[in-house]
C-alpha positions in Angstrom: -1.2 32.4 7.9 -2.3 28.8 8.1 -1.0 26.9 11.1 1.1 23.8 10.8 -1.7 21.7 12.4 -4.2 23.0 9.9 -1.9 22.5 6.9 -1.1 19.0 8.0 -4.8 18.2 8.4 -5.5 19.5 4.9 -2.7 17.5 3.3 -3.6 14.4 5.3 -7.2 14.6 4.0 -5.9 14.9 0.4 -3.7 11.9 1.2 -6.7 10.0 2.4 -8.6 10.6 -0.8 -5.7 9.6 -3.0 -4.9 6.5 -0.9 -8.6 5.5 -1.0 -8.4 5.5 -4.8 -5.4 3.2 -4.6 -7.1 0.8 -2.2 -10.2 0.8 -4.6 -8.1 0.1 -7.7 -8.5 -3.7 -7.5 -12.3 -3.5 -7.6 -12.4 -4.4 -11.3 -10.3 -7.5 -10.6 -12.7 -8.7 -8.0 -15.7 -7.9 -10.1 -14.2 -10.2 -12.7 -13.6 -12.9 -10.0 -17.2 -12.6 -8.8 -18.7 -12.8 -12.3 -16.5 -15.7 -13.3 -16.8 -17.5 -9.9 -13.1 -18.3 -10.0 -9.8 -16.5 -9.1 -8.1 -17.9 -12.2 -4.5 -17.0 -12.2 -4.8 -14.2 -9.7 -2.8 -14.5 -6.4 -3.9 -13.4 -2.9 -0.3 -12.4 -1.9 -0.5 -8.6 -2.5 -3.8 -8.3 -0.6 -2.5 -10.4 2.3 0.6 -8.3 2.4 -1.5 -5.1 2.5 -3.6 -6.5 5.4 -0.4 -6.8 7.4 0.9 -3.4 6.3 -2.3 -1.6 7.1 -2.6 -3.4 10.5 0.8 -2.1 11.5 0.1 1.4 10.4 -3.2 1.4 12.3 -1.2 0.3 15.4 1.4 3.0 14.8 -1.3 5.7 14.6 -3.0 4.8 17.9 -2.8 7.5 20.5 -0.8 5.4 23.0 1.8 4.7 20.3 2.0 7.9 18.2 -0.4 10.8 19.2 -1.8 13.2 16.6 -2.0 10.6 13.9 -5.8 10.3 13.4 -5.5 10.6 9.6 -3.0 7.7 9.5 -5.6 5.5 11.4 -8.5 6.5 9.2 -7.1 5.7 5.8 -5.3 2.5 6.9 -8.4 1.4 8.9 -10.5 1.9 5.7 -7.8 0.1 3.7 -7.7 -2.8 6.2 -11.5 -3.3 5.9 -11.3 -3.1 2.1 -8.4 -5.6 1.9 -10.2 -8.0 4.2 -13.2 -7.9 1.9 -10.9 -8.6 -1.1 -9.3 -11.5 0.7 -12.8 -12.8 1.7 -13.9 -12.8 -2.0 -10.7 -14.4 -3.0 -11.2 -17.1 -0.3 -14.8 -17.7 -1.5 -13.8 -18.5 -5.1 -10.6 -20.3 -4.4 -9.8 -24.0 -4.3 -9.0 -25.7 -1.0 -5.3 -25.4 -1.5 -5.5 -21.6 -1.8 -8.0 -21.4 1.0 -5.6 -23.2 3.3 -2.9 -20.8 2.3 -5.1 -17.8 3.0 -6.2 -19.1 6.4 -2.6 -19.8 7.4 -1.4 -16.4 6.2 -4.2 -14.6 8.1 -3.4 -16.6 11.2 0.3 -15.6 11.0 -0.7 -12.0 10.5 -3.0 -11.9 13.5 -0.3 -13.6 15.7 2.4 -11.3 14.5 0.4 -8.0 14.9 -0.8 -9.2 18.4 2.8 -9.9 19.3 4.0 -6.5 18.1 1.1 -4.8 20.1 2.0 -6.8 23.2 5.7 -6.0 23.0 4.9 -2.4 22.3 2.7 -2.0 25.4 4.7 -4.3 27.7 8.3 -3.4 26.9 8.1 0.3 26.0 6.7 3.0 28.2 7.0 6.2 26.3 5.5 7.4 23.0 8.9 7.9 21.6 10.0 4.3 22.2 6.7 2.8 21.2 6.5 4.8 17.9 10.2 4.0 17.2 9.6 0.2 17.6 6.4 0.1 15.5 7.6 2.7 13.1 10.7 0.8 12.2 8.6 -2.3 11.4 6.3 -0.1 9.3 9.2 1.3 7.3 10.7 -2.2 6.7 7.5 -3.6 5.3 6.7 -0.4 3.3 10.2 -0.4 1.7 9.8 -4.0 0.7 6.4 -3.2 -0.9 7.7 -0.1 -2.6 10.4 -2.3 -4.2 7.9 -4.5 -5.9 7.4 -2.2 -9.0 11.1 -2.7 -9.8 10.2 -5.9 -11.6 7.7 -4.1 -13.8 10.2 -1.2 -14.5 12.8 -3.8 -15.5 10.4 -5.3 -17.9 9.5 -1.9 -19.4 13.2 -1.3 -20.1 13.7 -4.8 -21.5 10.7 -4.8 -23.8 10.7 -1.0 -24.5 7.0 -1.1 -23.9 4.8 0.5 -21.2 1.9 -1.8 -21.7 2.8 -3.7 -18.5 2.8 -0.4 -16.5 -0.6 1.3 -16.2 -0.1 5.0 -16.4 -2.8 6.2 -14.0 -1.9 3.6 -11.3 1.8 4.8 -11.6 0.7 8.4 -11.4 -1.6 7.8 -8.4 1.3 6.1 -6.6 3.5 9.1 -7.3 0.9 11.5 -6.0 0.3 9.4 -3.0 4.0 9.4 -2.1 4.3 13.1 -2.6 1.3 14.0 -0.5 2.2 11.8 2.4 5.8 13.0 2.2 4.6 16.6 2.6 2.3 15.5 5.5 5.3 13.9 7.3 7.6 16.9 6.7 5.2 19.5 8.2 5.7 17.8 11.6 8.8 15.7 11.1 7.9 12.0 11.2 10.8 10.0 9.9 8.9 6.8 9.9 6.5 8.2 7.3 9.1 10.3 5.5 11.4 7.4 4.6 9.0 5.0 2.8 7.2 7.9 1.1 10.4 9.5 -0.1 11.3 6.2 -1.6 7.8 5.9 -3.0 8.1 9.3 -4.6 11.4 8.4 -6.2 9.9 5.2 -7.5 6.9 7.0 -8.9 9.1 9.6 -10.6 11.2 6.8 -12.2 8.0 5.2 -13.5 6.9 8.5 -15.1 10.3 8.9 -16.7 10.1 5.4 -18.1 6.6 6.0 -19.4 7.7 9.1 -21.2 10.8 7.4 -22.6 9.1 4.2 -23.9 5.5 5.4 -24.7 6.3 6.0 -28.4 8.1 2.7 -28.8 5.2 0.7 -27.4 3.7 -1.4 -30.2 0.1 -0.2 -30.8 -1.3 -3.3 -32.5 -0.3 -5.9 -29.9 -3.0 -7.9 -28.3 -3.7 -6.2 -25.0 -2.4 -8.1 -22.0 -4.8 -8.4 -19.1 -3.3 -6.6 -16.1 -3.8 -7.3 -12.5 -3.9 -4.0 -10.7 -2.8 -4.9 -7.2 -2.6 -2.5 -4.4 0.8 -3.3 -2.7 1.1 -0.2 -0.6 -0.5 1.1 2.5 -2.4 4.3 2.7 0.7 6.2 3.6 
């Protein structure tokens, strides 16, 4: 019989692998930016939002906030590094207006995360209270980010076409939600359960829409260039 700790570790490792794939999905976009030496119509907002999200989850997983969360730290730490690299590339090939926006956003993120860390350590003195404070913030930001595909889903229904909703990215998001939901349920962690339950539902809806509108998608339309943006943290 596999112990709960072992099962949780195995599921967490699988979750790390899937989440890494999600974090890596914008690489083609940044290859395009690098080769063309311009960001074109791409926006830095999703990557900046993910920097904030990953930073909060790293804080949540630290031993003095929520013990036994090493796998939460590893994937979000990796994701944080990758997103900072993306933002750095974006900064390099942006005009001054966008650069100013990026610097201001990063400054706000640093101040906000530092303030959260300071309040966590100064105002709360137990793991329960610290994990509750940081966990609620993580849930709020994750729920907001999981809501972002609603625009795409609405467009799929309106146009009866799935060309705006990449199948493999939607499938990866569904798998990511399921795996981290299982991870959180093995040792109940409501702050990971809530956003990933919503993420699983969102992924299932996207799969249903894909099945419903795949056949009605025009095959001879000019392919629209898609920006595959990672909007979610690793959990």
